[in-house]
All heavy atoms as a GROMACS GRO file, in nm:
protein
  599
    1HIS      N    1  -3.863  -7.798  11.584
    1HIS     CA    2  -3.918  -7.676  11.538
    1HIS      C    3  -3.840  -7.556  11.597
    1HIS      O    4  -3.854  -7.527  11.714
    1HIS     CB    5  -4.073  -7.658  11.572
    1HIS     CG    6  -4.131  -7.544  11.509
    1HIS    ND1    7  -4.183  -7.546  11.384
    1HIS    CD2    8  -4.166  -7.420  11.555
    1HIS    CE1    9  -4.238  -7.432  11.350
    1HIS    NE2   10  -4.228  -7.356  11.462
    2LEU      N   11  -3.757  -7.485  11.527
    2LEU     CA   12  -3.677  -7.392  11.577
    2LEU      C   13  -3.749  -7.255  11.558
    2LEU      O   14  -3.792  -7.217  11.449
    2LEU     CB   15  -3.536  -7.391  11.502
    2LEU     CG   16  -3.431  -7.301  11.547
    2LEU    CD1   17  -3.390  -7.333  11.692
    2LEU    CD2   18  -3.312  -7.308  11.458
    3ALA      N   19  -3.745  -7.172  11.657
    3ALA     CA   20  -3.812  -7.040  11.653
    3ALA      C   21  -3.700  -6.935  11.670
    3ALA      O   22  -3.605  -6.944  11.770
    3ALA     CB   23  -3.925  -7.022  11.759
    4GLY      N   24  -3.712  -6.828  11.592
    4GLY     CA   25  -3.620  -6.710  11.619
    4GLY      C   26  -3.697  -6.600  11.684
    4GLY      O   27  -3.804  -6.569  11.648
    5ILE      N   28  -3.622  -6.526  11.768
    5ILE     CA   29  -3.692  -6.415  11.835
    5ILE      C   30  -3.590  -6.296  11.820
    5ILE      O   31  -3.474  -6.300  11.858
    5ILE     CB   32  -3.716  -6.431  11.989
    5ILE    CG1   33  -3.806  -6.550  12.003
    5ILE    CG2   34  -3.765  -6.312  12.048
    5ILE    CD1   35  -3.826  -6.596  12.144
    6ILE      N   36  -3.646  -6.181  11.760
    6ILE     CA   37  -3.572  -6.060  11.738
    6ILE      C   38  -3.624  -5.961  11.830
    6ILE      O   39  -3.733  -5.903  11.793
    6ILE     CB   40  -3.566  -6.016  11.586
    6ILE    CG1   41  -3.512  -6.130  11.496
    6ILE    CG2   42  -3.490  -5.900  11.567
    6ILE    CD1   43  -3.536  -6.115  11.352
    7PRO      N   44  -3.561  -5.923  11.940
    7PRO     CA   45  -3.613  -5.820  12.026
    7PRO      C   46  -3.582  -5.670  11.985
    7PRO      O   47  -3.464  -5.645  11.974
    7PRO     CB   48  -3.556  -5.856  12.164
    7PRO     CG   49  -3.423  -5.916  12.124
    7PRO     CD   50  -3.447  -5.985  11.996
    8LEU      N   51  -3.683  -5.595  11.961
    8LEU     CA   52  -3.661  -5.458  11.926
    8LEU      C   53  -3.713  -5.368  12.040
    8LEU      O   54  -3.669  -5.248  12.055
    8LEU     CB   55  -3.728  -5.414  11.802
    8LEU     CG   56  -3.697  -5.490  11.677
    8LEU    CD1   57  -3.770  -5.433  11.560
    8LEU    CD2   58  -3.548  -5.488  11.646
    9ALA      N   59  -3.790  -5.419  12.127
    9ALA     CA   60  -3.835  -5.350  12.244
    9ALA      C   61  -3.732  -5.337  12.346
    9ALA      O   62  -3.649  -5.421  12.358
    9ALA     CB   63  -3.965  -5.409  12.298
   10GLY      N   64  -3.734  -5.231  12.430
   10GLY     CA   65  -3.634  -5.213  12.532
   10GLY      C   66  -3.566  -5.083  12.526
   10GLY      O   67  -3.596  -5.003  12.437
   11PRO      N   68  -3.470  -5.058  12.603
   11PRO     CA   69  -3.396  -4.933  12.602
   11PRO      C   70  -3.314  -4.920  12.476
   11PRO      O   71  -3.255  -5.011  12.423
   11PRO     CB   72  -3.306  -4.941  12.723
   11PRO     CG   73  -3.290  -5.089  12.754
   11PRO     CD   74  -3.414  -5.160  12.707
   12ALA      N   75  -3.310  -4.795  12.425
   12ALA     CA   76  -3.236  -4.767  12.311
   12ALA      C   77  -3.083  -4.752  12.336
   12ALA      O   78  -3.051  -4.723  12.443
   12ALA     CB   79  -3.281  -4.634  12.245
   13LEU      N   80  -3.006  -4.777  12.245
   13LEU     CA   81  -2.862  -4.772  12.252
   13LEU      C   82  -2.817  -4.624  12.239
   13LEU      O   83  -2.701  -4.594  12.271
   13LEU     CB   84  -2.789  -4.852  12.148
   13LEU     CG   85  -2.819  -5.008  12.165
   13LEU    CD1   86  -2.749  -5.078  12.044
   13LEU    CD2   87  -2.765  -5.056  12.295
   14ASP      N   88  -2.910  -4.546  12.193
   14ASP     CA   89  -2.883  -4.396  12.189
   14ASP      C   90  -2.770  -4.360  12.098
   14ASP      O   91  -2.669  -4.302  12.144
   14ASP     CB   92  -2.882  -4.338  12.319
   14ASP     CG   93  -2.894  -4.188  12.322
   14ASP    OD1   94  -2.954  -4.131  12.227
   14ASP    OD2   95  -2.852  -4.109  12.421
   15TYR      N   96  -2.773  -4.393  11.979
   15TYR     CA   97  -2.672  -4.355  11.877
   15TYR      C   98  -2.682  -4.208  11.835
   15TYR      O   99  -2.606  -4.156  11.766
   15TYR     CB  100  -2.673  -4.442  11.756
   15TYR     CG  101  -2.617  -4.585  11.784
   15TYR    CD1  102  -2.690  -4.689  11.748
   15TYR    CD2  103  -2.491  -4.604  11.834
   15TYR    CE1  104  -2.640  -4.826  11.768
   15TYR    CE2  105  -2.440  -4.729  11.863
   15TYR     CZ  106  -2.518  -4.834  11.819
   15TYR     OH  107  -2.469  -4.969  11.846
   16GLY      N  108  -2.799  -4.148  11.875
   16GLY     CA  109  -2.825  -4.006  11.836
   16GLY      C  110  -2.893  -3.993  11.707
   16GLY      O  111  -2.900  -3.879  11.662
   17PHE      N  112  -2.953  -4.099  11.645
   17PHE     CA  113  -3.024  -4.086  11.523
   17PHE      C  114  -3.173  -4.074  11.550
   17PHE      O  115  -3.218  -4.117  11.655
   17PHE     CB  116  -2.992  -4.198  11.424
   17PHE     CG  117  -2.861  -4.202  11.380
   17PHE    CD1  118  -2.768  -4.292  11.425
   17PHE    CD2  119  -2.812  -4.115  11.278
   17PHE    CE1  120  -2.636  -4.294  11.386
   17PHE    CE2  121  -2.683  -4.116  11.228
   17PHE     CZ  122  -2.593  -4.207  11.283
   18PRO      N  123  -3.244  -4.008  11.464
   18PRO     CA  124  -3.398  -3.996  11.491
   18PRO      C  125  -3.475  -4.128  11.463
   18PRO      O  126  -3.592  -4.127  11.488
   18PRO     CB  127  -3.438  -3.891  11.391
   18PRO     CG  128  -3.329  -3.895  11.281
   18PRO     CD  129  -3.207  -3.937  11.347
   19TRP      N  130  -3.408  -4.232  11.415
   19TRP     CA  131  -3.476  -4.358  11.395
   19TRP      C  132  -3.439  -4.465  11.494
   19TRP      O  133  -3.338  -4.450  11.567
   19TRP     CB  134  -3.459  -4.408  11.249
   19TRP     CG  135  -3.310  -4.416  11.209
   19TRP    CD1  136  -3.225  -4.514  11.240
   19TRP    CD2  137  -3.235  -4.322  11.132
   19TRP    NE1  138  -3.103  -4.491  11.195
   19TRP    CE2  139  -3.106  -4.369  11.132
   19TRP    CE3  140  -3.267  -4.198  11.081
   19TRP    CZ2  141  -3.000  -4.291  11.061
   19TRP    CZ3  142  -3.168  -4.126  11.016
   19TRP    CH2  143  -3.041  -4.175  11.003
   20HIS      N  144  -3.509  -4.578  11.497
   20HIS     CA  145  -3.481  -4.679  11.589
   20HIS      C  146  -3.351  -4.751  11.560
   20HIS      O  147  -3.303  -4.752  11.448
   20HIS     CB  148  -3.600  -4.791  11.578
   20HIS     CG  149  -3.587  -4.887  11.690
   20HIS    ND1  150  -3.516  -5.007  11.675
   20HIS    CD2  151  -3.635  -4.888  11.814
   20HIS    CE1  152  -3.534  -5.078  11.791
   20HIS    NE2  153  -3.607  -5.006  11.871
   21ASP      N  154  -3.282  -4.800  11.657
   21ASP     CA  155  -3.154  -4.859  11.635
   21ASP      C  156  -3.150  -4.975  11.540
   21ASP      O  157  -3.048  -5.001  11.471
   21ASP     CB  158  -3.102  -4.917  11.779
   21ASP     CG  159  -3.075  -4.802  11.875
   21ASP    OD1  160  -3.052  -4.683  11.829
   21ASP    OD2  161  -3.077  -4.830  11.994
   22SER      N  162  -3.261  -5.046  11.528
   22SER     CA  163  -3.270  -5.165  11.441
   22SER      C  164  -3.280  -5.125  11.293
   22SER      O  165  -3.259  -5.203  11.204
   22SER     CB  166  -3.387  -5.253  11.474
   22SER     OG  167  -3.507  -5.180  11.439
   23LEU      N  168  -3.306  -4.989  11.268
   23LEU     CA  169  -3.310  -4.941  11.136
   23LEU      C  170  -3.181  -4.877  11.087
   23LEU      O  171  -3.176  -4.811  10.979
   23LEU     CB  172  -3.422  -4.840  11.126
   23LEU     CG  173  -3.564  -4.893  11.166
   23LEU    CD1  174  -3.660  -4.784  11.163
   23LEU    CD2  175  -3.606  -5.010  11.075
   24GLN      N  176  -3.067  -4.912  11.152
   24GLN     CA  177  -2.944  -4.866  11.108
   24GLN      C  178  -2.906  -4.928  10.976
   24GLN      O  179  -2.909  -5.052  10.967
   24GLN     CB  180  -2.828  -4.900  11.211
   24GLN     CG  181  -2.846  -4.824  11.342
   24GLN     CD  182  -2.818  -4.670  11.321
   24GLN    OE1  183  -2.753  -4.634  11.233
   24GLN    NE2  184  -2.870  -4.594  11.410
   25PRO      N  185  -2.848  -4.857  10.878
   25PRO     CA  186  -2.816  -4.920  10.759
   25PRO      C  187  -2.676  -4.997  10.772
   25PRO      O  188  -2.585  -4.941  10.836
   25PRO     CB  189  -2.802  -4.802  10.656
   25PRO     CG  190  -2.788  -4.680  10.742
   25PRO     CD  191  -2.854  -4.709  10.871
   26LEU      N  192  -2.674  -5.113  10.718
   26LEU     CA  193  -2.545  -5.183  10.721
   26LEU      C  194  -2.480  -5.186  10.586
   26LEU      O  195  -2.362  -5.212  10.569
   26LEU     CB  196  -2.568  -5.337  10.762
   26LEU     CG  197  -2.632  -5.351  10.906
   26LEU    CD1  198  -2.651  -5.499  10.927
   26LEU    CD2  199  -2.543  -5.290  11.004
   27GLY      N  200  -2.555  -5.159  10.481
   27GLY     CA  201  -2.514  -5.159  10.351
   27GLY      C  202  -2.614  -5.089  10.266
   27GLY      O  203  -2.712  -5.038  10.306
   28LYS      N  204  -2.599  -5.078  10.135
   28LYS     CA  205  -2.690  -5.015  10.038
   28LYS      C  206  -2.820  -5.094  10.046
   28LYS      O  207  -2.820  -5.213  10.012
   28LYS     CB  208  -2.631  -5.010   9.902
   28LYS     CG  209  -2.724  -4.931   9.811
   28LYS     CD  210  -2.663  -4.925   9.678
   28LYS     CE  211  -2.757  -4.846   9.583
   28LYS     NZ  212  -2.695  -4.822   9.454
   29ASN      N  213  -2.934  -5.036  10.094
   29ASN     CA  214  -3.062  -5.095  10.100
   29ASN      C  215  -3.074  -5.221  10.182
   29ASN      O  216  -3.135  -5.322  10.152
   29ASN     CB  217  -3.112  -5.130   9.956
   29ASN     CG  218  -3.264  -5.126   9.948
   29ASN    OD1  219  -3.333  -5.080  10.034
   29ASN    ND2  220  -3.312  -5.207   9.853
   30PHE      N  221  -2.990  -5.219  10.291
   30PHE     CA  222  -2.989  -5.331  10.384
   30PHE      C  223  -2.971  -5.288  10.525
   30PHE      O  224  -2.874  -5.215  10.560
   30PHE     CB  225  -2.870  -5.425  10.350
   30PHE     CG  226  -2.867  -5.558  10.416
   30PHE    CD1  227  -2.971  -5.649  10.399
   30PHE    CD2  228  -2.766  -5.592  10.504
   30PHE    CE1  229  -2.970  -5.770  10.466
   30PHE    CE2  230  -2.764  -5.722  10.561
   30PHE     CZ  231  -2.862  -5.800  10.541
   31LEU      N  232  -3.080  -5.313  10.610
   31LEU     CA  233  -3.082  -5.265  10.748
   31LEU      C  234  -3.043  -5.374  10.848
   31LEU      O  235  -3.048  -5.490  10.817
   31LEU     CB  236  -3.227  -5.216  10.772
   31LEU     CG  237  -3.276  -5.109  10.684
   31LEU    CD1  238  -3.425  -5.069  10.722
   31LEU    CD2  239  -3.194  -4.985  10.695
   32ALA      N  240  -3.013  -5.336  10.970
   32ALA     CA  241  -2.975  -5.427  11.075
   32ALA      C  242  -3.088  -5.525  11.102
   32ALA      O  243  -3.063  -5.649  11.119
   32ALA     CB  244  -2.941  -5.347  11.205
   33ILE      N  245  -3.214  -5.486  11.101
   33ILE     CA  246  -3.320  -5.574  11.124
   33ILE      C  247  -3.334  -5.677  11.014
   33ILE      O  248  -3.372  -5.795  11.038
   33ILE     CB  249  -3.459  -5.496  11.143
   33ILE    CG1  250  -3.584  -5.591  11.174
   33ILE    CG2  251  -3.490  -5.413  11.025
   33ILE    CD1  252  -3.566  -5.667  11.307
   34GLU      N  253  -3.308  -5.641  10.892
   34GLU     CA  254  -3.306  -5.735  10.786
   34GLU      C  255  -3.199  -5.838  10.801
   34GLU      O  256  -3.216  -5.953  10.764
   34GLU     CB  257  -3.298  -5.664  10.651
   34GLU     CG  258  -3.417  -5.576  10.628
   34GLU     CD  259  -3.394  -5.476  10.509
   34GLU    OE1  260  -3.286  -5.437  10.489
   34GLU    OE2  261  -3.504  -5.443  10.447
   35ARG      N  262  -3.079  -5.796  10.850
   35ARG     CA  263  -2.971  -5.890  10.870
   35ARG      C  264  -3.014  -5.995  10.977
   35ARG      O  265  -2.991  -6.115  10.956
   35ARG     CB  266  -2.846  -5.822  10.914
   35ARG     CG  267  -2.748  -5.931  10.947
   35ARG     CD  268  -2.605  -5.888  10.949
   35ARG     NE  269  -2.526  -5.998  10.987
   35ARG     CZ  270  -2.401  -5.996  10.976
   35ARG    NH1  271  -2.340  -5.896  10.923
   35ARG    NH2  272  -2.327  -6.103  11.022
   36ALA      N  273  -3.078  -5.943  11.084
   36ALA     CA  274  -3.118  -6.042  11.183
   36ALA      C  275  -3.226  -6.136  11.136
   36ALA      O  276  -3.214  -6.258  11.166
   36ALA     CB  277  -3.177  -5.956  11.305
   37LEU      N  278  -3.309  -6.091  11.060
   37LEU     CA  279  -3.419  -6.177  10.987
   37LEU      C  280  -3.352  -6.285  10.900
   37LEU      O  281  -3.388  -6.402  10.905
   37LEU     CB  282  -3.517  -6.088  10.913
   37LEU     CG  283  -3.642  -6.158  10.863
   37LEU    CD1  284  -3.730  -6.198  10.967
   37LEU    CD2  285  -3.708  -6.063  10.761
   38VAL      N  286  -3.253  -6.240  10.818
   38VAL     CA  287  -3.189  -6.336  10.727
   38VAL      C  288  -3.110  -6.443  10.800
   38VAL      O  289  -3.104  -6.554  10.772
   38VAL     CB  290  -3.095  -6.256  10.629
   38VAL    CG1  291  -3.003  -6.349  10.549
   38VAL    CG2  292  -3.184  -6.181  10.532
   39GLU      N  293  -3.045  -6.403  10.913
   39GLU     CA  294  -2.973  -6.491  10.999
   39GLU      C  295  -3.064  -6.596  11.050
   39GLU      O  296  -3.023  -6.718  11.063
   39GLU     CB  297  -2.894  -6.416  11.110
   39GLU     CG  298  -2.765  -6.342  11.056
   39GLU     CD  299  -2.693  -6.270  11.163
   39GLU    OE1  300  -2.732  -6.278  11.278
   39GLU    OE2  301  -2.596  -6.203  11.130
   40CYS      N  302  -3.176  -6.554  11.100
   40CYS     CA  303  -3.273  -6.653  11.152
   40CYS      C  304  -3.318  -6.753  11.047
   40CYS      O  305  -3.326  -6.871  11.070
   40CYS     CB  306  -3.395  -6.580  11.213
   40CYS     SG  307  -3.366  -6.503  11.368
   41ALA      N  308  -3.336  -6.707  10.928
   41ALA     CA  309  -3.380  -6.784  10.814
   41ALA      C  310  -3.273  -6.885  10.780
   41ALA      O  311  -3.301  -7.003  10.761
   41ALA     CB  312  -3.421  -6.703  10.697
   42PHE      N  313  -3.141  -6.844  10.775
   42PHE     CA  314  -3.031  -6.933  10.740
   42PHE      C  315  -3.008  -7.032  10.851
   42PHE      O  316  -2.955  -7.143  10.830
   42PHE     CB  317  -2.912  -6.857  10.708
   42PHE     CG  318  -2.907  -6.821  10.567
   42PHE    CD1  319  -2.909  -6.684  10.535
   42PHE    CD2  320  -2.872  -6.911  10.469
   42PHE    CE1  321  -2.900  -6.652  10.390
   42PHE    CE2  322  -2.862  -6.878  10.334
   42PHE     CZ  323  -2.884  -6.751  10.303
   43ALA      N  324  -3.048  -6.997  10.980
   43ALA     CA  325  -3.029  -7.085  11.094
   43ALA      C  326  -3.129  -7.201  11.083
   43ALA      O  327  -3.128  -7.295  11.159
   43ALA     CB  328  -3.032  -7.012  11.221
   44GLY      N  329  -3.233  -7.184  11.004
   44GLY     CA  330  -3.335  -7.289  10.992
   44GLY      C  331  -3.465  -7.254  11.081
   44GLY      O  332  -3.544  -7.344  11.103
   45CYS      N  333  -3.480  -7.139  11.120
   45CYS     CA  334  -3.598  -7.111  11.205
   45CYS      C  335  -3.722  -7.128  11.116
   45CYS      O  336  -3.740  -7.075  11.005
   45CYS     CB  337  -3.595  -6.962  11.260
   45CYS     SG  338  -3.460  -6.941  11.372
   46LYS      N  339  -3.820  -7.195  11.170
   46LYS     CA  340  -3.949  -7.217  11.107
   46LYS      C  341  -4.047  -7.104  11.132
   46LYS      O  342  -4.140  -7.082  11.067
   46LYS     CB  343  -4.016  -7.348  11.142
   46LYS     CG  344  -3.929  -7.467  11.109
   46LYS     CD  345  -3.912  -7.484  10.963
   46LYS     CE  346  -3.822  -7.603  10.929
   46LYS     NZ  347  -3.784  -7.599  10.787
   47THR      N  348  -4.025  -7.038  11.252
   47THR     CA  349  -4.107  -6.918  11.289
   47THR      C  350  -4.014  -6.816  11.340
   47THR      O  351  -3.913  -6.849  11.407
   47THR     CB  352  -4.220  -6.955  11.383
   47THR    OG1  353  -4.297  -6.844  11.404
   47THR    CG2  354  -4.162  -7.003  11.512
   48ILE      N  355  -4.037  -6.685  11.304
   48ILE     CA  356  -3.953  -6.582  11.360
   48ILE      C  357  -4.047  -6.473  11.417
   48ILE      O  358  -4.136  -6.421  11.358
   48ILE     CB  359  -3.868  -6.516  11.247
   48ILE    CG1  360  -3.782  -6.625  11.180
   48ILE    CG2  361  -3.784  -6.407  11.296
   48ILE    CD1  362  -3.710  -6.576  11.047
   49TRP      N  363  -4.017  -6.444  11.549
   49TRP     CA  364  -4.095  -6.342  11.617
   49TRP      C  365  -4.012  -6.225  11.629
   49TRP      O  366  -3.897  -6.216  11.673
   49TRP     CB  367  -4.130  -6.394  11.759
   49TRP     CG  368  -4.226  -6.496  11.757
   49TRP    CD1  369  -4.204  -6.636  11.729
   49TRP    CD2  370  -4.366  -6.499  11.784
   49TRP    NE1  371  -4.315  -6.713  11.738
   49TRP    CE2  372  -4.418  -6.626  11.774
   49TRP    CE3  373  -4.451  -6.396  11.820
   49TRP    CZ2  374  -4.554  -6.654  11.799
   49TRP    CZ3  375  -4.581  -6.423  11.843
   49TRP    CH2  376  -4.638  -6.549  11.832
   50ILE      N  377  -4.077  -6.098  11.591
   50ILE     CA  378  -4.019  -5.970  11.607
   50ILE      C  379  -4.095  -5.900  11.717
   50ILE      O  380  -4.209  -5.876  11.699
   50ILE     CB  381  -4.014  -5.892  11.477
   50ILE    CG1  382  -3.936  -5.966  11.365
   50ILE    CG2  383  -3.953  -5.752  11.503
   50ILE    CD1  384  -3.938  -5.901  11.234
   51VAL      N  385  -4.033  -5.876  11.830
   51VAL     CA  386  -4.091  -5.816  11.942
   51VAL      C  387  -4.054  -5.664  11.943
   51VAL      O  388  -3.945  -5.632  11.952
   51VAL     CB  389  -4.047  -5.878  12.075
   51VAL    CG1  390  -4.115  -5.820  12.195
   51VAL    CG2  391  -4.063  -6.034  12.074
   52CYS      N  392  -4.158  -5.581  11.922
   52CYS     CA  393  -4.133  -5.440  11.917
   52CYS      C  394  -4.249  -5.353  11.974
   52CYS      O  395  -4.356  -5.415  11.998
   52CYS     CB  396  -4.106  -5.395  11.769
   52CYS     SG  397  -4.248  -5.417  11.664
   53ASN      N  398  -4.224  -5.232  11.996
   53ASN     CA  399  -4.323  -5.143  12.049
   53ASN      C  400  -4.423  -5.102  11.935
   53ASN      O  401  -4.385  -5.112  11.812
   53ASN     CB  402  -4.259  -5.011  12.111
   53ASN     CG  403  -4.175  -5.051  12.233
   53ASN    OD1  404  -4.202  -5.152  12.302
   53ASN    ND2  405  -4.068  -4.977  12.255
   54ASN      N  406  -4.536  -5.057  11.979
   54ASN     CA  407  -4.635  -5.011  11.877
   54ASN      C  408  -4.596  -4.900  11.788
   54ASN      O  409  -4.646  -4.883  11.673
   54ASN     CB  410  -4.772  -4.980  11.939
   54ASN     CG  411  -4.835  -5.103  12.013
   54ASN    OD1  412  -4.810  -5.214  11.962
   54ASN    ND2  413  -4.916  -5.082  12.111
   55ASP      N  414  -4.505  -4.812  11.837
   55ASP     CA  415  -4.471  -4.700  11.755
   55ASP      C  416  -4.385  -4.733  11.631
   55ASP      O  417  -4.390  -4.660  11.538
   55ASP     CB  418  -4.399  -4.592  11.840
   55ASP     CG  419  -4.276  -4.649  11.901
   55ASP    OD1  420  -4.254  -4.767  11.921
   55ASP    OD2  421  -4.193  -4.561  11.951
   56ILE      N  422  -4.309  -4.835  11.635
   56ILE     CA  423  -4.232  -4.879  11.515
   56ILE      C  424  -4.279  -4.987  11.438
   56ILE      O  425  -4.229  -5.017  11.334
   56ILE     CB  426  -4.080  -4.900  11.553
   56ILE    CG1  427  -4.061  -5.030  11.640
   56ILE    CG2  428  -4.019  -4.776  11.616
   56ILE    CD1  429  -3.923  -5.066  11.650
   57GLN      N  430  -4.389  -5.057  11.490
   57GLN     CA  431  -4.445  -5.179  11.427
   57GLN      C  432  -4.488  -5.152  11.283
   57GLN      O  433  -4.456  -5.236  11.202
   57GLN     CB  434  -4.555  -5.230  11.507
   57GLN     CG  435  -4.616  -5.360  11.459
   57GLN     CD  436  -4.730  -5.343  11.367
   57GLN    OE1  437  -4.799  -5.236  11.361
   57GLN    NE2  438  -4.759  -5.446  11.282
   58PRO      N  439  -4.558  -5.041  11.253
   58PRO     CA  440  -4.595  -5.024  11.112
   58PRO      C  441  -4.480  -5.004  11.017
   58PRO      O  442  -4.482  -5.070  10.907
   58PRO     CB  443  -4.679  -4.897  11.115
   58PRO     CG  444  -4.725  -4.874  11.259
   58PRO     CD  445  -4.620  -4.938  11.337
   59LEU      N  446  -4.382  -4.945  11.058
   59LEU     CA  447  -4.263  -4.923  10.975
   59LEU      C  448  -4.188  -5.054  10.959
   59LEU      O  449  -4.146  -5.080  10.840
   59LEU     CB  450  -4.169  -4.815  11.039
   59LEU     CG  451  -4.034  -4.791  10.958
   59LEU    CD1  452  -4.072  -4.741  10.821
   59LEU    CD2  453  -3.958  -4.692  11.038
   60VAL      N  454  -4.172  -5.126  11.059
   60VAL     CA  455  -4.104  -5.262  11.051
   60VAL      C  456  -4.178  -5.355  10.959
   60VAL      O  457  -4.123  -5.420  10.868
   60VAL     CB  458  -4.076  -5.322  11.190
   60VAL    CG1  459  -4.034  -5.465  11.179
   60VAL    CG2  460  -3.976  -5.244  11.268
   61LYS      N  461  -4.312  -5.359  10.982
   61LYS     CA  462  -4.397  -5.445  10.891
   61LYS      C  463  -4.389  -5.397  10.748
   61LYS      O  464  -4.394  -5.488  10.653
   61LYS     CB  465  -4.540  -5.453  10.948
   61LYS     CG  466  -4.619  -5.556  10.868
   61LYS     CD  467  -4.759  -5.580  10.930
   61LYS     CE  468  -4.827  -5.680  10.847
   61LYS     NZ  469  -4.947  -5.726  10.918
   62SER      N  470  -4.391  -5.274  10.727
   62SER     CA  471  -4.392  -5.218  10.587
   62SER      C  472  -4.264  -5.260  10.516
   62SER      O  473  -4.258  -5.292  10.408
   62SER     CB  474  -4.412  -5.066  10.592
   62SER     OG  475  -4.390  -5.018  10.470
   63ARG      N  476  -4.150  -5.251  10.596
   63ARG     CA  477  -4.020  -5.282  10.535
   63ARG      C  478  -3.997  -5.431  10.518
   63ARG      O  479  -3.947  -5.468  10.409
   63ARG     CB  480  -3.910  -5.219  10.634
   63ARG     CG  481  -3.767  -5.242  10.586
   63ARG     CD  482  -3.735  -5.161  10.461
   63ARG     NE  483  -3.604  -5.204  10.419
   63ARG     CZ  484  -3.528  -5.127  10.337
   63ARG    NH1  485  -3.564  -5.006  10.305
   63ARG    NH2  486  -3.412  -5.169  10.309
   64LEU      N  487  -4.043  -5.511  10.612
   64LEU     CA  488  -4.013  -5.654  10.608
   64LEU      C  489  -4.118  -5.737  10.537
   64LEU      O  490  -4.090  -5.841  10.492
   64LEU     CB  491  -3.981  -5.705  10.750
   64LEU     CG  492  -3.867  -5.642  10.821
   64LEU    CD1  493  -3.852  -5.705  10.960
   64LEU    CD2  494  -3.739  -5.656  10.748
   65GLY      N  495  -4.237  -5.695  10.546
   65GLY     CA  496  -4.350  -5.775  10.496
   65GLY      C  497  -4.398  -5.879  10.596
   65GLY      O  498  -4.369  -5.871  10.713
   66ASP      N  499  -4.474  -5.978  10.551
   66ASP     CA  500  -4.534  -6.068  10.631
   66ASP      C  501  -4.456  -6.202  10.649
   66ASP      O  502  -4.477  -6.289  10.732
   66ASP     CB  503  -4.676  -6.108  10.586
   66ASP     CG  504  -4.768  -5.993  10.604
   66ASP    OD1  505  -4.753  -5.916  10.701
   66ASP    OD2  506  -4.854  -5.971  10.518
   67PHE      N  507  -4.360  -6.234  10.551
   67PHE     CA  508  -4.300  -6.357  10.553
   67PHE      C  509  -4.160  -6.349  10.483
   67PHE      O  510  -4.140  -6.244  10.409
   67PHE     CB  511  -4.376  -6.470  10.484
   67PHE     CG  512  -4.398  -6.454  10.335
   67PHE    CD1  513  -4.315  -6.513  10.251
   67PHE    CD2  514  -4.501  -6.371  10.286
   67PHE    CE1  515  -4.330  -6.493  10.108
   67PHE    CE2  516  -4.522  -6.355  10.155
   67PHE     CZ  517  -4.438  -6.417  10.067
   68ILE      N  518  -4.076  -6.447  10.498
   68ILE     CA  519  -3.952  -6.459  10.434
   68ILE      C  520  -3.941  -6.603  10.372
   68ILE      O  521  -3.979  -6.693  10.436
   68ILE     CB  522  -3.828  -6.425  10.522
   68ILE    CG1  523  -3.700  -6.426  10.449
   68ILE    CG2  524  -3.827  -6.522  10.643
   68ILE    CD1  525  -3.577  -6.379  10.520
   69GLU      N  526  -3.889  -6.612  10.253
   69GLU     CA  527  -3.874  -6.742  10.186
   69GLU      C  528  -3.756  -6.817  10.260
   69GLU      O  529  -3.664  -6.755  10.304
   69GLU     CB  530  -3.857  -6.736  10.045
   69GLU     CG  531  -3.983  -6.687   9.965
   69GLU     CD  532  -3.965  -6.692   9.821
   69GLU    OE1  533  -3.897  -6.779   9.771
   69GLU    OE2  534  -4.014  -6.608   9.748
   70ASP      N  535  -3.767  -6.948  10.262
   70ASP     CA  536  -3.655  -7.031  10.309
   70ASP      C  537  -3.540  -7.014  10.211
   70ASP      O  538  -3.553  -7.064  10.100
   70ASP     CB  539  -3.706  -7.173  10.323
   70ASP     CG  540  -3.602  -7.268  10.376
   70ASP    OD1  541  -3.492  -7.221  10.421
   70ASP    OD2  542  -3.627  -7.385  10.381
   71PRO      N  543  -3.428  -6.958  10.258
   71PRO     CA  544  -3.311  -6.942  10.168
   71PRO      C  545  -3.254  -7.076  10.118
   71PRO      O  546  -3.185  -7.085  10.021
   71PRO     CB  547  -3.221  -6.855  10.244
   71PRO     CG  548  -3.256  -6.880  10.389
   71PRO     CD  549  -3.406  -6.907  10.388
   72LEU      N  550  -3.270  -7.180  10.204
   72LEU     CA  551  -3.211  -7.310  10.176
   72LEU      C  552  -3.294  -7.392  10.081
   72LEU      O  553  -3.252  -7.483  10.018
   72LEU     CB  554  -3.181  -7.381  10.302
   72LEU     CG  555  -3.077  -7.318  10.393
   72LEU    CD1  556  -3.069  -7.398  10.522
   72LEU    CD2  557  -2.951  -7.291  10.328
   73GLY      N  558  -3.434  -7.357  10.071
   73GLY     CA  559  -3.521  -7.423   9.986
   73GLY      C  560  -3.540  -7.364   9.853
   73GLY      O  561  -3.606  -7.426   9.764
   74VAL      N  562  -3.490  -7.253   9.825
   74VAL     CA  563  -3.492  -7.188   9.694
   74VAL      C  564  -3.389  -7.246   9.607
   74VAL      O  565  -3.269  -7.247   9.639
   74VAL     CB  566  -3.477  -7.035   9.707
   74VAL    CG1  567  -3.478  -6.968   9.574
   74VAL    CG2  568  -3.587  -6.984   9.797
   75GLU      N  569  -3.428  -7.302   9.493
   75GLU     CA  570  -3.335  -7.360   9.399
   75GLU      C  571  -3.291  -7.253   9.296
   75GLU      O  572  -3.374  -7.172   9.247
   75GLU     CB  573  -3.398  -7.478   9.324
   75GLU     CG  574  -3.430  -7.593   9.414
   75GLU     CD  575  -3.482  -7.712   9.333
   75GLU    OE1  576  -3.442  -7.727   9.210
   75GLU    OE2  577  -3.559  -7.789   9.388
   76ASN      N  578  -3.163  -7.252   9.273
   76ASN     CA  579  -3.114  -7.159   9.173
   76ASN      C  580  -3.118  -7.227   9.034
   76ASN      O  581  -3.074  -7.333   9.014
   76ASN     CB  582  -2.971  -7.118   9.201
   76ASN     CG  583  -2.954  -7.050   9.334
   76ASN    OD1  584  -3.042  -6.970   9.368
   76ASN    ND2  585  -2.850  -7.058   9.405
   77PRO      N  586  -3.177  -7.152   8.936
   77PRO     CA  587  -3.185  -7.205   8.802
   77PRO      C  588  -3.042  -7.212   8.738
   77PRO      O  589  -2.963  -7.123   8.760
   77PRO     CB  590  -3.273  -7.114   8.720
   77PRO     CG  591  -3.278  -6.986   8.802
   77PRO     CD  592  -3.241  -7.025   8.943
   78VAL      N  593  -3.023  -7.313   8.667
   78VAL     CA  594  -2.882  -7.338   8.602
   78VAL      C  595  -2.876  -7.270   8.468
   78VAL      O  596  -2.964  -7.262   8.399
   78VAL     CB  597  -2.853  -7.485   8.594
   78VAL    CG1  598  -2.724  -7.502   8.525
   78VAL    CG2  599  -2.860  -7.547   8.726
   0.00000   0.00000   0.00000
């Protein structure tokens, strides 16, 4: 049973933006936290823990939701 842990709590990298470092955009409609979540899913993690402070928790949960589908278990229709 592989578990993924994404730590958001801790000292900021101080890029000078008003939002948390994990909310940096990497592409159109794709954030750094979402990339970390997808990497955990592709690595085969059965559970993924996001450790964050209470001040950003509602925003992270609103953006990510409660679960992610297994990317290797989803069949593509032909």
